[in-house]
C-alpha positions in Angstrom: 152.0 -1.4 149.5 150.5 -3.5 146.7 147.9 -4.8 149.1 146.8 -1.3 150.1 146.5 -0.3 146.4 144.2 -3.3 145.9 142.1 -2.3 148.8 142.0 1.3 147.5 141.0 0.0 144.1 138.2 -2.0 145.7 137.0 0.9 147.7 137.2 3.2 144.7 135.1 0.9 142.6 132.5 0.7 145.4 132.4 4.5 145.8 132.1 5.0 142.0 129.3 2.4 141.8 127.5 4.1 144.8 127.8 7.5 143.1 126.5 6.0 139.8 123.5 4.5 141.6 122.8 7.9 143.4 123.0 9.8 140.1 120.7 7.3 138.3 118.2 7.3 141.1 118.2 11.1 141.3 117.7 11.5 137.5 115.0 8.9 137.6 113.2 10.6 140.5 113.4 13.9 138.7 111.9 12.4 135.5 109.1 10.7 137.5 108.4 13.9 139.4 108.1 15.9 136.1 105.8 13.2 134.6 103.6 13.3 137.7 103.5 17.1 137.6 102.5 17.1 133.9 99.8 14.5 134.6 98.5 16.5 137.5 98.4 19.7 135.4 96.5 17.8 132.7 93.9 16.5 135.2 93.4 19.9 136.6 93.0 21.5 133.2 90.5 18.7 132.3 88.5 19.3 135.4 88.4 23.0 134.8 87.2 22.4 131.2 84.5 20.1 132.4 83.2 22.6 134.9 83.3 25.4 132.3 81.3 23.2 129.8 78.8 22.3 132.5 78.2 25.9 133.3 77.9 27.0 129.7 75.5 24.2 128.8 73.2 25.3 131.7 72.9 28.8 130.3 69.6 28.5 128.6 68.2 31.4 126.6 65.0 31.4 124.5 63.7 34.2 122.3 60.3 35.5 123.3 59.8 38.3 120.8 61.6 40.0 117.9 60.5 42.9 115.7 61.6 46.2 114.2 59.5 49.3 115.1 58.6 52.3 113.1 61.7 54.2 114.3 64.0 51.4 112.8 64.9 50.1 116.2 65.3 46.3 116.6 63.6 44.9 119.7 64.5 41.4 120.9 63.1 40.0 124.2 64.8 36.9 125.6 64.1 34.7 128.6 66.7 32.9 130.7 66.6 29.6 132.6 68.1 28.2 135.7 71.5 30.1 135.5 72.6 33.7 134.8 73.6 34.2 131.2 76.4 36.4 130.0 75.7 38.0 126.6 78.7 38.3 124.3 77.7 39.5 120.9 74.8 40.2 118.6 74.9 39.9 114.8 72.3 41.5 112.5 72.2 40.2 108.9 75.7 38.8 109.4 77.3 42.0 110.7 78.2 42.6 114.4 75.9 45.1 116.0 77.8 47.7 118.1 75.0 50.0 119.1 72.8 47.7 121.3 71.6 48.2 124.8 70.1 45.6 127.1 67.6 46.2 129.9 66.8 43.5 132.5 65.0 44.5 135.6 66.4 47.9 136.8 69.7 47.4 135.0 70.6 48.8 131.6 73.9 48.5 129.8 75.7 47.7 126.6 75.2 44.2 125.3 78.7 42.8 125.4 79.4 41.4 128.8 75.9 42.0 130.1 74.7 39.4 132.6 71.0 38.5 132.6 69.9 37.0 135.9 68.4 33.5 136.0 64.6 33.3 135.4 64.5 36.8 133.9 63.5 38.7 130.8 65.9 40.9 129.0 65.0 43.5 126.4 67.6 44.2 123.7 67.4 47.3 121.5 69.6 48.1 118.5 69.4 51.0 116.0 69.1 49.9 112.4 69.5 51.6 109.0 66.2 53.2 107.7 65.7 50.7 104.9 65.8 47.6 107.1 62.6 45.6 106.7 63.8 42.2 107.8 66.6 41.3 110.1 68.3 37.9 110.7 69.5 38.2 114.3 72.0 35.9 116.0 72.6 36.4 119.7 75.7 34.8 121.3 76.0 34.1 125.0 78.1 32.0 127.3 76.2 28.8 126.4 76.1 29.2 122.6 73.8 31.2 120.4 70.2 31.7 119.3 68.9 33.0 116.0 65.6 34.8 115.3 64.1 36.8 112.5 62.6 40.2 113.1 60.3 41.9 110.6 59.4 45.6 110.5 55.9 46.3 111.9 53.7 48.2 109.6 50.4 50.0 110.3 47.4 48.0 109.2 
């Protein structure tokens, strides 16, 4: 009977050691899997940010013309480069302009979210207060922003 208890104790120690090894390996595998998942997510987010940055830096916009007409309407003509450009906001003298329309080709619409095709002209028109003689205009788009000054045209 004492011999069988000794064998049981030996088997019990082996079983408990095996269970401990299984638990440690399982917890370790779980931790390693979580670390690899986090690294994979970070790599994916980094790749997505690089792609977004590449697209935004290729959105080239150049101002071609800016003036205020006799009806106090601001006119800004822009030219795009190799990629379509999404217009996001226009500021006039430091305040956001909410009454602006854009025309490019046969398409006309509000400025915010308007996409100007590549190698195109776009004509932006905004109503201004009657006393505006000079306007500092900042146009924001997917690749940054551009600034121009517009002066009121007067009859010579």
